[in-house]
C-alpha positions in Angstrom: -10.5 -21.3 30.9 -12.8 -20.9 33.7 -16.3 -19.2 33.0 -15.5 -16.5 35.6 -12.4 -15.7 33.8 -14.0 -15.5 30.4 -16.9 -13.7 31.7 -14.6 -11.0 33.4 -12.8 -10.0 30.3 -13.3 -6.5 29.1 -13.9 -7.8 25.6 -16.7 -9.9 26.9 -18.5 -6.8 28.6 -21.1 -5.0 27.3 -20.8 -1.5 26.0 -23.3 0.9 27.7 -23.4 3.2 24.8 -24.9 0.1 22.5 -27.6 -1.0 24.9 -30.3 0.3 22.6 -28.4 -0.4 19.3 -31.2 -1.9 17.5 -33.6 1.1 18.5 -31.2 3.7 17.1 -31.4 5.3 13.4 -29.1 3.9 10.8 -27.1 7.3 11.0 -26.8 6.9 15.0 -25.3 3.2 14.5 -22.8 4.1 11.8 -21.8 7.0 14.0 -21.4 4.7 16.8 -19.7 2.2 15.0 -17.1 5.0 13.4 -16.6 6.2 17.2 -15.7 2.7 18.2 -13.4 2.2 15.5 -11.3 5.2 16.7 -11.1 3.3 20.1 -9.0 0.7 18.2 -6.6 3.2 16.4 -6.1 4.9 19.7 -5.4 1.4 21.4 -2.6 0.7 18.9 -1.0 3.9 19.2 -0.9 3.4 22.9 1.5 0.5 22.4 4.3 2.0 20.5 6.9 1.2 23.0 6.1 -2.5 22.9 5.9 -2.4 18.9 9.3 -0.9 18.9 10.7 -3.5 21.0 8.8 -6.3 18.9 10.0 -5.1 15.4 13.5 -4.6 16.7 13.7 -8.1 18.1 12.0 -9.8 15.1 14.3 -8.0 12.6 17.6 -9.2 14.4 16.3 -12.7 14.3 15.4 -12.6 10.5 18.8 -11.2 9.8 20.1 -14.4 11.4 17.9 -16.6 9.1 14.7 -17.0 11.3 11.4 -17.2 10.2 8.2 -15.0 11.3 5.4 -17.3 12.4 2.1 -15.6 13.0 -0.6 -17.8 14.8 -4.3 -17.7 16.1 -7.5 -19.2 16.3 -10.9 -17.7 15.0 -10.9 -14.2 13.7 -7.3 -13.7 15.2 -6.1 -16.7 13.1 -7.9 -15.3 10.0 -6.1 -12.1 10.4 -2.7 -14.0 10.5 -3.3 -15.7 7.6 -4.3 -12.4 5.7 -1.2 -10.7 7.1 1.1 -13.5 6.0 -0.4 -13.9 2.6 0.1 -10.3 1.7 3.8 -10.6 2.5 4.7 -12.5 -0.6 3.4 -10.2 -3.4 3.9 -7.0 -1.3 7.6 -7.7 -0.4 8.8 -10.6 -2.5 9.3 -12.7 0.7 9.6 -16.3 0.4 6.6 -18.4 1.7 9.0 -20.3 3.8 10.1 -16.9 5.8 6.8 -15.9 6.8 4.2 -18.6 7.8 0.7 -18.4 9.2 -0.7 -21.0 11.5 -4.5 -21.3 12.5 -6.3 -23.5 14.6 -8.4 -26.0 12.4 -6.0 -25.2 9.4 -6.6 -23.0 6.4 -10.1 -24.5 6.0 -11.2 -22.7 9.0 -10.3 -19.3 7.3 -13.7 -19.7 5.5 -15.9 -22.3 7.9 -15.7 -21.5 11.4 -14.0 -24.4 13.5 -14.5 -23.0 17.2 -13.9 -26.3 18.9 -10.3 -26.4 17.7 -9.6 -23.0 19.6 -9.7 -25.1 22.8 -7.3 -27.5 21.7 -4.0 -26.7 23.6 -2.5 -30.2 22.3 -3.3 -29.3 18.8 -1.3 -25.8 19.0 1.7 -27.6 20.4 1.7 -30.1 17.7 1.1 -27.6 14.9 4.1 -25.4 15.9 6.2 -28.6 16.6 5.8 -29.3 13.2 7.6 -26.4 12.0 10.8 -27.6 13.7 11.4 -24.1 15.5 14.9 -23.1 16.3 16.0 -19.9 18.6 16.1 -17.5 15.4 12.5 -17.9 14.7 9.7 -15.8 15.7 6.1 -16.6 17.0 3.5 -13.8 17.0 0.6 -15.3 19.0 -2.5 -13.4 18.1 -5.6 -13.7 20.8 -8.3 -11.1 21.7 -8.9 -12.8 25.1 -5.2 -13.5 25.6 -6.4 -16.9 26.7 -6.9 -19.2 23.8 -5.9 -22.5 24.5 -4.6 -23.5 21.0 -2.3 -20.3 21.2 -1.1 -21.1 24.7 -0.4 -24.7 23.3 1.5 -23.0 20.3 3.4 -20.9 22.8 4.4 -23.8 25.0 6.2 -25.1 22.0 7.9 -22.0 20.9 9.2 -21.4 24.4 10.7 -24.9 24.6 12.4 -24.2 21.3 13.7 -21.0 22.6 12.0 -18.8 19.9 11.4 -15.4 20.2 7.7 -14.7 21.3 5.3 -11.8 20.6 1.6 -11.4 22.1 -0.8 -9.6 20.3 -4.1 -9.4 22.7 -6.8 -7.0 23.6 -7.0 -7.6 27.3 -4.5 -6.8 30.0 -2.6 -9.4 32.0 -3.5 -12.2 30.2 -1.8 -15.7 30.3 -0.5 -15.5 26.7 0.9 -12.0 27.3 2.9 -13.4 30.5 4.3 -16.4 28.3 5.8 -14.2 25.6 8.9 -11.9 25.3 7.1 -8.8 24.4 3.2 -8.0 25.0 1.4 -5.6 22.6 -1.9 -5.1 24.4 -4.3 -3.3 22.2 -7.0 -2.9 25.1 -10.0 -2.0 23.0 -13.0 -2.8 25.8 -16.2 -3.6 25.3 -17.6 -4.3 21.7 -20.8 -2.6 20.1 -22.1 -6.4 19.8 -21.2 -7.5 23.4 -18.1 -10.4 23.0 -18.0 -10.0 18.9 -14.3 -9.4 18.9 -14.3 -9.5 15.0 -15.1 -5.6 15.4 -12.6 -3.2 17.1 -10.5 -5.9 18.8 -10.0 -7.5 15.4 -9.3 -4.1 13.8 -6.7 -3.5 16.3 -5.0 -6.8 15.9 -5.0 -5.9 12.1 -3.4 -2.7 12.8 -0.6 -4.1 15.1 0.1 -7.1 12.4 0.3 -4.3 9.6 2.8 -2.4 11.7 5.1 -5.3 12.6 5.2 -7.2 9.1 5.4 -3.7 7.2 8.2 -2.4 9.3 10.1 -5.6 9.6 10.3 -5.9 5.7 11.2 -2.2 5.6 14.1 -2.7 8.1 15.0 -6.0 6.0 15.3 -3.8 2.9 12.2 -5.1 1.1 11.4 -1.5 0.3 13.1 1.7 -1.0 11.9 4.7 0.9 8.0 4.1 0.6 8.4 2.1 -2.6 7.5 -1.6 -2.8 10.7 -2.2 -4.5 10.6 -6.0 -4.0 6.9 -6.4 -5.4 6.2 -9.5 -7.5 5.0 -8.3 -10.8 2.6 -11.3 -11.6 -0.3 -9.7 -13.5 -0.9 -6.8 -15.5 -1.7 -4.2 -12.4 1.5 -5.2 -10.9 3.5 -5.0 -13.7 2.5 -1.3 -14.3 3.1 -0.9 -10.8 6.5 -2.4 -11.0 7.2 0.0 -13.8 5.9 3.1 -11.7 8.2 2.4 -9.0 11.3 2.3 -11.0 10.3 5.4 -12.7 9.7 7.1 -9.3 12.7 5.9 -7.8 14.9 6.6 -10.7 13.3 9.6 -12.3 14.0 8.0 -15.9 11.6 8.0 -18.7 9.3 5.3 -19.9 11.4 3.9 -22.4 14.6 3.6 -20.2 12.5 1.9 -17.3 11.0 -0.6 -19.6 14.5 -1.5 -21.1 15.9 -1.8 -17.7 13.1 -4.2 -16.3 13.7 -6.1 -19.7 17.1 -6.7 -19.2 17.0 -7.7 -15.5 14.0 -10.1 -16.4 11.3 -7.9 -14.5 13.4 -7.8 -11.3 12.3 -4.2 -9.9 15.2 -4.0 -7.5 18.0 -4.7 -10.2 16.5 -2.4 -12.6 16.6 0.4 -10.1 20.2 -0.2 -9.3 21.0 -0.5 -12.8 19.6 2.9 -13.7 21.0 4.9 -10.5 24.4 3.2 -10.5 24.7 3.1 -14.3 25.7 -0.7 -14.5 24.2 -3.8 -16.1 21.8 -6.4 -15.1 24.6 -8.6 -13.7 26.5 -6.2 -11.8 23.2 -5.0 -10.2 22.4 -8.3 -9.0 25.8 -8.8 -7.8 25.8 -5.5 -6.0 22.4 -6.5 -4.3 23.5 -9.8 -3.3 26.5 -8.1 -1.4 24.3 -5.6 0.0 21.8 -8.1 1.4 19.2 -6.6 -0.7 19.2 -3.3 0.4 19.0 -1.1 -3.0 20.5 2.0 -1.2 23.7 0.1 -0.2 23.8 -1.5 -3.5 23.7 2.0 -5.3 26.5 3.2 -3.2 28.8 0.1 -3.7 31.8 0.0 -5.9 
């Protein structure tokens, strides 16, 4: 990237309202931060049409067995890792179906590895190791829209025919141009000039939240607003699983506890058992035939 290209980015510019940031009172500083956070929310709201396109494209491919792969460097890479890490416990999705790739590897989550952001060949190689296919999806996250590592990852994705989605914070970027869909959340200058971990990062987190959540909803990983596929791996989550089944079915605690026991703690199966009046084996059979969708499994005969 040429210096002039970087210097001209909106996310690298100074925010006039923050020029005297260090002279302001704490209250004024907090008010300014809050007002800028609202900019991030509005920027994401303005991308709704592109988000619809992205979610529909991802769902279609994941239904055919494709994987959702989120890739980034620096703060965007950490956000990708966070989003993917939460998909397992929240939606019960297999870790092979939703994957995060970050410049510098997972060690860069806690220790900055800025030099790896410039390694376009590294991005190509890291994506090539996943043996991409045409039903896979690569979500490329970059505040600047120009990160060489991410561009390298997209080189590999495009060569494999994968579906590509850009999540960027500057208009008209190379990463956006290289993708099938570009979600451009235009957040502008930061309170600390160039510190895109602030509202640019907030906007990217909101976009990734929207994509991963709604994809999983459409894939049947929820029942209404309930996390019906939650993995009950600790006491808090076991209580949540119990509450989910009770809410979904309207049954009392004893009936819910017995259904969860009989289903081996399978929240989906327990819900189908109680709502369809069937045993655990039949509930599992129905869910398998309904591609995991609880509503369809309940209605099945």
